[in-house]
N, C-alpha and C positions, 0 to 999 in steps of 0.2 A: 504493500500500500504506500504509494509515493505521493507526497504533497508537492505542489508546484512552488517555485520561488515566490510567486505573487502572494501566496497565502501562508508563507512560512511563519510570520509573526502571529497573525490572528488565529491561525488554525493549527499551530504546532501542537501535535498530540491532543488536539481539542476533542476528537472523538474518543481517544484512548483514556485521557485523564480527567475529563470534565467532572465525572462523578467523584473522583478522588479529591479534586480541588474543593468541591462543595463540602466534603466531609472534613477536610483538613483545616482550611483557613478560617472557618467559624470557630475553631478551637484556639486559634492563636491568641495568646494573651498580649495585651497592649504593652505591658512593661518589658516583655522579652524582645520586642522589636528594636529597642535601643540598647540592649544588653551589651553587644560588642562595642558599640560606639562609646558607651559609658566606661567600659573597661580601659579604653585607650587614654582616657583622661588621667588614669593613675600611672601612666607611663611618661617618662620624660621625652616628650615629642615636640617637634616643631610644627608650624602650620603649613607644612608641605610646600614651602616656597610660593605661597599664593601671591599673585601679582595684584597691584591696585585695581586692575580691570575686573578682577574676580568679584570684589565687593560690589562694584557698580552693576555687574551682570546679575548679581543675586538680589539686588534691591530695586532695580528700576522696573517700571511697568513696560509692557511691550517688549519682552526679551527677544533678541534676534534668533536665539536658538530654540525657542518654544513654538509649538504649533498654536494655531488660533485658539483652541480650546484650553491652552495652558498659559495664556497671556498674564493671568492674574496669579499664577502659582510660581513660587520661587524654585529655582533649580535645586534639587535635593542632592547636592554633591559636597559633602563635608569630609574631605579626605585628609589623612594624616600620614606622617612618616615616623618611623621609630628612630632610636638614637643612632642606628647604623645607616640612616638615609634610605631605608627600604619602605616601600609602600605598605601600610598596614591594610591587609585585605580582610574585610568583614562584611557583614550584611549591608552596611552603609555603602560600601563599594558597589555591591550588586544593585541596591536601590538607585544609585546614581546612573548606572548603565540602563536600568529598566525605565527610568524617567524618560530617556531619549527613545528607547524602543517603543514605548506606548504611544508615540506619535505616529506610528505606522498607520496608514490609511489617510491621514492628513498630509503625510510626506512619504516619499519613496524611500526604499531601503538605502539607496545611494546618498540621498539627502541626509538621512539620519546619520550615516557613517561620517559624512563630511562635517555635519554640524557638531558632532561630538568632538572630532579632532580639532576643529576650529575653536570650540569652547575650551578644550584642554590647553591649547596653545595660548589662548587669551587669559587663562585663569591660573596656570601653574608653570613652574620653572623646573629646569633639570635639577636633580636627577628624577624627580617624581614624574615629570612629563613623559619621559621615555618609558618608564615602567607602566604608567597608566594607559598610554595608547597601545602598548604591546598587549596588556591584559584585555583591553577593550576589543582589540582585533580578534584575539582568541575567543572571547566571550561571544562575539557576533558569530564566529564560525561554529561555535558550539550550538547556539540558538538556531542557526540555519540547519544543522544536521539533526536537531531534534525532530524536524519535520520529516526526516527520512526513516525514522524508526517504524518498524512494522508492529502491528498489534499481535500479541501472542495468540496462538491457536488454542485458547482455553476459555471455558465458560466464564462470561463476565460476572456471573453471580458468585464466583469463587474467589476467595482471598488470593489464591495463587495467580490469578490474572493480573491483579494490581502489583503483586510482588515481583512478577516477571517484568512489568513495565519499569518499576523503579530500579530493578537490577540492571536493565538495559541503559537506563539514564545514568546510573552510577558508572557503568563501564565506559560510556561515551565521555563522561567528564575526565576520566583518566587520560584520554587522548589529548586533552587540551590544557590541563591544569596540574600543578604540583599538589602534593598532599596538603601543604599549607594553604594553598589557594582554594582547594576544594572545601576544606574545613571552614575557611573564612566566608566563602560565597554561599555555601549550601549547608553548613553545619546545623544551624537552627532549623531550616526547612527539613532536613533529614530526620531530626529528632521527632518532629511532628509526624512525618510520613511513617517512620518506623513504629511509632506508638500507635498510629491509626491502623497500620497493617497488622500489628500484633493483636490489636483488639478484634479486628475482622476475623483473624485466624482462630481466635478463641471462640468467638460466637458461632463460627462455622463448624467447629469440631464436634461431630456427632457422637464421639466416643465419651464426651463429658456430660455429666448431669448439669442442670441449671445452677445448682449450688457450687459445683466444682468450677464452672465457668465464672461465676461471681467471685470466687476466691482468686482465680488467676487474673481476672480483670483488676481486682484490688491490688494484687502484687505488681502488675504492670504500672498502675497509677503511682504506687509508692516509689517506683524507680525513676520517676520524672524529677527534674531539678525542682528544688523547693520553691523557687519564686514563680514556678508555673502552676503549681498544684491548686492554689486557691482560684485562679482564673479558669482552670480546666475542670475543677471538681464537679460543679453543678451540671455543666454541659455534658461531660462524658458519662457521669453517673446517671443522669436522667435518660440518656439514650440507651445505656446498658440496662437500666431498670425496665424501660419500655420493651426492649427486645426480649429480655429473659422472662418478663411477666407474660408477654404474648405467647412465648414458647411453652410455658407451663400451662397456661389456660387452653392452648390449642390442643393439647393432648390430655386435658382433663386432670391436671396435677392437683394434688391435695393442698389445702390451706397451710399445712405444716411445711410442705416443700417450698411454697411461696415465701413463708416466714424465714426458713433457713437461707434461701437465696438472698433475700433482702438483708438479713443480718450479716451475711458474709460481705455483701457489697457496700452497705451504708451504715452498719452498726445497729445495735439494739434500740437505741433511742429513736433514731430515724424510722426504724421498722415500726415501732409503736405508732408514730405519727401517720405513717402510710396506712396502717391498719384502721386507724380512726377515720382517715379519709375514705377508705374502702367502705366502711360502715355508712358514712354520710352519703356516699354515692349510691350505695345499694338502697338506702331508705328513700332517697330522692327518686330513683328509678321506679321503686315500688309505688310511691305516691303518684308519680306521673301516670303510670300504667293504670292504676285504680281510678284516677281522676278521668282519664280519657275514656275508660269503659263506662263510667257513670255519665259522663258528658254525652256519649253516644246514645245512651238510653234516654236521656232528656230530649235530645234532638229528634229521636224517633217516636217520641210520645205524641199524644194528641193535644198537647197544650198549645196555646197561642204562641206566636213568635215572641211577643213581649214577655209572656210567662216563662218561656224557654230561656230567654236571655237573662231574666232575673234569677232563675234557678241555677243557671250555669255560673253566674257571678257569685251567688251565694256558695256554691260548691267550691269555686276557685278560692274564695276567701277563707273558707273553712279548712281546705286542704293545705293551702300555702299562705301562711301569715307573713312571710318575708317578702317585701316588695320586689327585691331582686329576683327571687324565684318566680314571682308572678310574671315579671318581664320575660324571663327565660321561657316560661310556659307558652308564651305566644308563638315561639318558634316551633315548639313541639306540637301545638294545636294545628299550625299551618301544614307542617309536614305530614302529620297523622291524617288530616283531611285529604291530602293529595296522594296518600298511599305510600309516602316515602319512608326511608329508614330513619328512625329517631336517633338524634345525635347524642347518645349517652356516652359519657367518658368511660374509657376502659379502666 
């Protein structure tokens, strides 16, 4: 499956990794995005020989190197050198490159390449300039070849499908970058990817019970860096809870199995809260079902329309004293009258 040069940016692995990107980047904690940049502040570094033109370019409106849609956005290139005059390669470096690459569509690939080199020449001095443009050239080549990767001949529903994709991506990186550069450019991204793939593999493992899956998922979470856990905790646990709960209910699992799974994944205290929520939902579902049955009886009765309306209103107030529940009830009534599926929470 080959992609043309024309679509290399917008569609690079779009068909292959679109689902993965949706799963991964919503997990990404805000604080982690600046982790590598913040670490460089603790090192004795220079401002990478930035020329006076660099500050003008980063503050003026109508930047010459920005596409029309980016005229009011500052160029996101805050590059550093270490004490040995070597470019510090981190996620900030990749963000700088991607700032220019995202202009594809408004500019041609050749325009993007030229603009970056001109920006680098106007903004930085040697030895950073040479290192930066060299890395940019290799990064562009890497991004171009991403579009030549073929989708693995594996079921897309299996974790192995996505594992094969990332394995191919990692192998491709080795052709263009040193280990230091790979870690700087893709280290944070790879942690997200590896964590997501490991979660998928556990959830897909049919040899494990739901409780065993919950235990392994908890172990995977505990292996994450501390500063990511708080941001990822609710998102990943909610998704894992949803999937494992659906798995247990689909095969008629017992309440005890559900309790054990939840305890392994989120702890005893949170499990008690979830069980209380289950009780509330069950009671609401029962009340709605009983209400709709009695409402049907009223509608089918021989009472006048006005008497029916009064009886239904009285029944509604008697069954649901909470104003918010009465508002929700309107949706259930409408769907019930149309023969649709009632939107009860699982």
